[in-house]
C-alpha positions in Angstrom: 156.8 -198.2 -68.2 156.3 -201.5 -66.5 152.6 -202.5 -66.3 151.0 -202.1 -62.9 148.0 -204.0 -61.5 146.0 -200.8 -61.8 147.1 -200.3 -65.4 146.2 -203.9 -66.3 142.8 -203.5 -64.7 142.2 -200.4 -66.8 142.9 -202.3 -70.0 140.9 -205.3 -69.0 137.8 -203.1 -68.6 138.6 -200.8 -71.5 136.1 -202.4 -73.9 133.3 -201.7 -71.5 134.4 -198.3 -70.3 136.2 -196.8 -73.3 133.2 -194.8 -74.7 132.9 -193.1 -71.3 136.6 -192.6 -70.6 138.5 -189.4 -71.1 142.2 -189.4 -72.0 144.7 -186.5 -71.7 148.2 -186.5 -73.1 150.6 -183.7 -72.1 150.5 -182.5 -68.6 152.8 -179.4 -68.8 151.9 -176.0 -67.4 148.9 -175.6 -69.5 147.9 -179.2 -69.9 147.9 -180.0 -66.2 145.5 -177.2 -65.4 143.3 -178.0 -68.4 143.2 -181.7 -67.5 142.4 -180.9 -63.8 139.4 -178.8 -64.8 138.2 -181.3 -67.4 138.4 -184.2 -65.0 137.1 -182.5 -61.9 134.1 -180.9 -63.7 133.3 -184.2 -65.5 133.5 -186.0 -62.2 131.0 -183.7 -60.7 128.7 -183.9 -63.7 128.8 -187.7 -63.8 128.3 -188.1 -60.1 131.8 -189.6 -59.7 131.3 -192.4 -62.3 133.6 -190.9 -65.0 136.9 -192.6 -65.8 140.2 -191.0 -66.9 143.6 -192.0 -68.2 146.6 -189.7 -68.5 150.0 -189.9 -70.1 153.1 -187.6 -70.1 156.6 -188.0 -71.4 157.6 -187.6 -67.7 155.9 -190.3 -65.8 156.5 -188.6 -62.5 154.5 -185.6 -63.7 151.6 -187.9 -64.6 151.8 -189.7 -61.3 151.8 -186.3 -59.4 148.7 -185.3 -61.3 146.9 -188.4 -60.4 147.8 -188.0 -56.7 146.5 -184.4 -56.9 143.2 -185.5 -58.4 142.9 -188.4 -55.9 143.5 -186.0 -53.0 140.8 -183.7 -54.2 138.4 -186.4 -55.3 138.9 -189.6 -53.2 137.9 -192.6 -55.2 138.3 -190.9 -58.6 139.1 -193.5 -61.3 142.3 -192.1 -62.9 145.1 -194.2 -64.4 148.6 -193.4 -65.6 149.4 -195.1 -68.9 152.7 -195.5 -70.5 152.1 -194.4 -74.1 149.7 -192.3 -76.2 148.7 -195.6 -77.9 147.5 -197.0 -74.6 145.5 -193.8 -74.0 143.8 -194.2 -77.4 143.0 -197.8 -76.6 141.4 -196.9 -73.3 139.6 -193.6 -74.0 136.9 -192.6 -76.4 137.7 -189.0 -76.1 141.4 -187.8 -76.2 142.8 -184.4 -75.6 146.4 -183.6 -76.4 148.3 -180.5 -75.3 151.9 -180.6 -76.5 154.8 -178.2 -77.0 155.1 -178.1 -80.8 154.9 -179.8 -84.2 157.5 -182.5 -83.6 155.8 -183.6 -80.4 152.4 -183.8 -82.1 153.9 -185.9 -84.9 155.5 -188.2 -82.4 152.4 -188.6 -80.2 150.0 -189.2 -83.1 152.0 -191.0 -85.8 155.0 -192.8 -84.4 155.2 -196.3 -82.9 153.3 -196.2 -79.6 151.2 -193.3 -81.0 147.5 -192.5 -81.2 147.0 -193.2 -85.0 148.5 -196.7 -85.0 146.3 -197.5 -81.9 143.2 -196.2 -83.7 143.9 -198.4 -86.7 143.7 -201.5 -84.4 140.2 -200.6 -83.1 137.0 -202.0 -84.4 135.3 -199.7 -87.0 132.6 -198.9 -84.4 135.1 -197.9 -81.7 137.0 -195.8 -84.2 133.9 -194.0 -85.4 133.0 -193.0 -81.8 136.5 -191.7 -81.0 137.1 -187.9 -80.7 140.6 -186.4 -80.8 141.1 -182.8 -79.7 144.5 -181.3 -80.2 145.1 -178.0 -78.3 148.8 -177.6 -79.3 149.9 -174.5 -81.2 151.7 -176.0 -84.2 152.3 -175.7 -87.9 149.0 -175.5 -89.7 150.0 -178.0 -92.5 151.3 -180.5 -90.0 148.0 -180.3 -88.1 146.0 -180.8 -91.3 148.1 -183.8 -92.3 147.5 -185.4 -89.0 143.8 -184.7 -89.1 143.6 -186.4 -92.5 145.4 -189.5 -91.0 143.1 -189.6 -88.0 140.0 -189.2 -90.2 141.2 -192.2 -92.3 141.0 -194.4 -89.2 137.3 -193.5 -88.9 137.9 -191.2 -85.9 137.0 -187.5 -85.6 139.4 -184.7 -85.0 139.5 -181.0 -84.3 142.3 -178.6 -83.8 141.5 -176.5 -80.7 144.4 -174.2 -79.7 143.7 -172.0 -76.7 144.0 -168.4 -75.7 144.2 -167.2 -72.1 147.5 -168.4 -70.8 148.3 -170.5 -67.7 146.1 -168.2 -65.5 143.2 -168.8 -67.9 143.8 -172.6 -67.9 143.8 -172.7 -64.1 140.7 -170.6 -63.8 138.9 -172.5 -66.6 138.3 -169.3 -68.6 140.2 -170.2 -71.7 139.0 -169.4 -75.2 139.2 -172.4 -77.6 139.7 -171.6 -81.3 138.3 -174.7 -83.1 139.0 -176.0 -86.6 137.3 -179.0 -88.2 133.9 -180.0 -89.5 130.8 -178.4 -88.0 129.7 -181.8 -86.7 133.1 -182.4 -85.0 132.9 -178.9 -83.4 129.5 -179.8 -81.9 130.9 -183.0 -80.5 134.0 -181.3 -79.1 132.2 -178.3 -77.6 130.8 -180.0 -74.4 134.3 -181.3 -73.6 136.0 -177.9 -74.2 133.4 -176.1 -72.1 134.8 -177.9 -69.0 138.1 -176.2 -69.7 137.1 -172.8 -71.1 134.4 -170.1 -71.3 134.5 -169.3 -75.0 134.4 -172.0 -77.7 134.8 -170.3 -81.1 134.3 -172.2 -84.4 136.8 -170.8 -86.8 136.2 -173.0 -89.9 137.7 -176.1 -91.5 140.7 -178.2 -90.3 143.6 -175.9 -89.4 141.4 -172.7 -89.1 141.7 -172.7 -85.3 145.5 -172.7 -85.6 145.5 -169.9 -88.1 143.4 -167.8 -85.6 145.7 -168.7 -82.7 148.9 -167.9 -84.6 147.5 -164.5 -85.7 146.4 -163.8 -82.1 149.9 -164.7 -80.7 151.5 -162.6 -83.3 149.6 -159.6 -81.8 150.4 -160.7 -78.2 154.1 -161.3 -78.8 154.5 -157.8 -80.3 152.4 -156.2 -77.5 154.4 -157.7 -74.7 157.6 -156.2 -76.1 156.2 -152.7 -76.5 154.6 -152.9 -73.0 158.0 -153.8 -71.6 159.5 -150.9 -73.6 156.9 -148.4 -72.4 157.1 -149.5 -68.7 160.9 -149.3 -68.8 160.9 -145.9 -70.5 158.3 -144.5 -68.0 160.4 -145.6 -65.0 163.6 -144.2 -66.4 161.8 -140.8 -66.7 160.7 -141.0 -63.1 157.1 -142.2 -63.5 155.8 -144.7 -60.9 155.1 -148.1 -62.5 151.6 -148.4 -60.9 150.6 -145.0 -62.2 151.8 -145.8 -65.7 150.1 -149.1 -65.8 146.9 -147.6 -64.6 147.1 -144.9 -67.3 147.7 -147.4 -70.1 145.1 -149.8 -68.8 142.4 -147.1 -68.8 143.6 -145.5 -72.1 144.0 -146.5 -75.8 147.1 -148.5 -75.1 145.1 -151.0 -73.0 145.9 -154.7 -73.6 146.2 -158.0 -71.8 150.0 -157.7 -71.9 149.8 -154.7 -69.6 146.6 -155.3 -67.6 147.1 -158.9 -66.7 150.6 -159.9 -67.8 152.4 -156.7 -66.8 156.1 -157.4 -66.7 157.0 -155.0 -63.8 156.6 -156.3 -60.2 154.1 -154.3 -58.3 152.6 -152.5 -61.3 149.3 -154.2 -61.2 148.9 -155.1 -57.4 145.3 -156.4 -58.0 146.7 -159.1 -60.3 149.4 -161.8 -59.8 151.4 -161.8 -63.1 154.4 -164.1 -63.5 156.8 -161.2 -62.8 155.7 -161.4 -59.2 157.2 -164.9 -59.1 160.5 -164.1 -60.9 158.6 -164.8 -64.2 157.8 -168.4 -63.3 154.5 -170.1 -64.1 153.6 -168.4 -67.3 153.9 -168.9 -71.0 157.6 -169.7 -71.7 159.6 -167.3 -73.9 160.8 -170.3 -75.9 157.2 -171.1 -76.8 156.5 -167.5 -77.8 159.6 -167.6 -80.0 158.2 -170.8 -81.5 154.8 -169.1 -82.2 156.4 -166.1 -83.7 158.3 -168.4 -86.0 155.1 -170.1 -87.0 153.6 -166.7 -87.9 156.7 -165.8 -89.9 156.6 -169.1 -91.8 152.9 -169.0 -92.6 153.1 -165.4 -93.7 156.0 -166.1 -96.1 154.0 -169.0 -97.5 151.2 -166.7 -98.6 153.2 -163.6 -99.3 151.8 -161.6 -96.4 154.2 -158.9 -95.0 155.2 -159.2 -91.4 157.7 -156.3 -90.8 156.9 -155.8 -87.0 156.4 -159.5 -86.4 159.8 -160.4 -87.8 161.5 -157.8 -85.6 159.7 -159.2 -82.6 160.8 -162.7 -83.4 164.4 -161.5 -83.6 164.0 -159.9 -80.1 162.7 -163.1 -78.6 165.5 -165.1 -80.3 168.0 -162.7 -78.7 166.4 -163.1 -75.3 166.7 -166.9 -75.4 170.3 -166.7 -76.9 171.7 -164.1 -74.7 170.0 -165.0 -71.4 169.2 -168.8 -71.6 167.6 -168.7 -68.2 164.7 -166.7 -69.6 163.8 -169.4 -72.2 161.7 -171.3 -69.7 160.4 -168.2 -67.9 157.3 -166.2 -68.9 157.8 -164.3 -72.1 157.1 -161.0 -70.2 160.6 -161.5 -69.0 161.6 -159.7 -72.2 161.3 -156.7 -69.9 164.2 -158.0 -67.8 166.2 -158.5 -70.9 165.6 -155.0 -72.2 166.3 -153.5 -68.7 169.7 -155.3 -68.6 170.4 -154.2 -72.2 169.6 -150.6 -71.2 171.8 -150.8 -68.1 174.7 -152.1 -70.2 174.4 -149.2 -72.7 174.4 -146.6 -69.9 177.7 -147.7 -68.4 
């Protein structure tokens, strides 16, 4: 990225403003909503004096985000920077929200990454730096990166989220936090601008363990909800009636009440199925999370019979209908419906 006047101005004043500047790296479906809430609520709290810097692998996405913030908050001090290292140099608090382990390694450890930038800071600046990673990734990778960040003098927590894109937009996410208790206390006020529940899970990596276990449950539930909704319809039951029964009975779960895969089944909500499964948690990401659960279960010898089958189903969805890889994982319903239609021919 070629330096702009605005970017250069941001760096020239970074020494003065860095402790009071928030940085966000990764403006995807979840990250953009999280960053919007973090920035907008901090702006209100600070009386408009807060400063922000953002970075995304797709510069046009970051620039669109800044235009959006500027449209809602004229005069907001938000800069697009070219690398995670530039964000680390300019911001005392950094939040990263990335797709998976390789992306986290790249953003934190590679040339142009956060850790090399932290190593160039003064000891005082490093000690007052807080890194929050909300990516769902391999637990050991997260712990290794946390150790490297800590060696620079900075503070780090893993804080994966639960609540999906809708929760990110509404600011109602749950953050599952791993790190020292002191780091948790530092991170909590920042996280509270993006979510409602901030749960301390334990030492470094504990937040990720909790998230992986939660998504294991969610991934399995979404498949069985799709199966049940499909079965009910084939037997002549109205989808709204069936959803209402499940949601008021022992089968009640988020996958049915909020993320129901059948258009029109929950008219009081607006699940991704109403938008051709756009705007939700991508099937490819759920497949990634199911893989993380399988890997960590194998490493400790914990059986995962249903989880492994669920992972295979999501893998089949992505392989046999590649269009669904980027659509919400509730689109497994569409995959199962098509598979059922093929069998009935």
